[in-house]
C-alpha positions, 0 to 999 in steps of 0.5 A: 589459786592465790594472786601470784598466779592468777597474775602469772597466767594472765602473763603467761597468756599474754605472752602467747598472745603476744608471740601470735601478733607477732606471727601474725605481723609476719604473715603479714608483711610476707603477704603485703610484699608478694602482693607488691611484687604481683602489682610491679608484674601488673604494672609492667604488662600494663605498660607492655600493653600501652605499648602494643595498642599505640603500634597497633594505633600507628599501623591502623593510622598508616593502613587508612593513609594507604586506602586513601590514597587507593580510594583516591586512584581508584576515583582518578581512575573512574573520573577518566 
């Protein structure tokens, strides 16, 4: 095998490797885009959960206040 053939073989292998690397980069970019979309969906879900929890605590506070009023009424009824 002559030097030219060896060089040609090396260049061919390098071109194949480069093509494979470009495909790998393309796959990684697609995967990254999918991950970013999934992350955005998760962020939206987390925000919804935070809002739901806030409303739940507000409901708990209202119920607690009403129970406090009922306790006062019951105490006054027994103290008469």
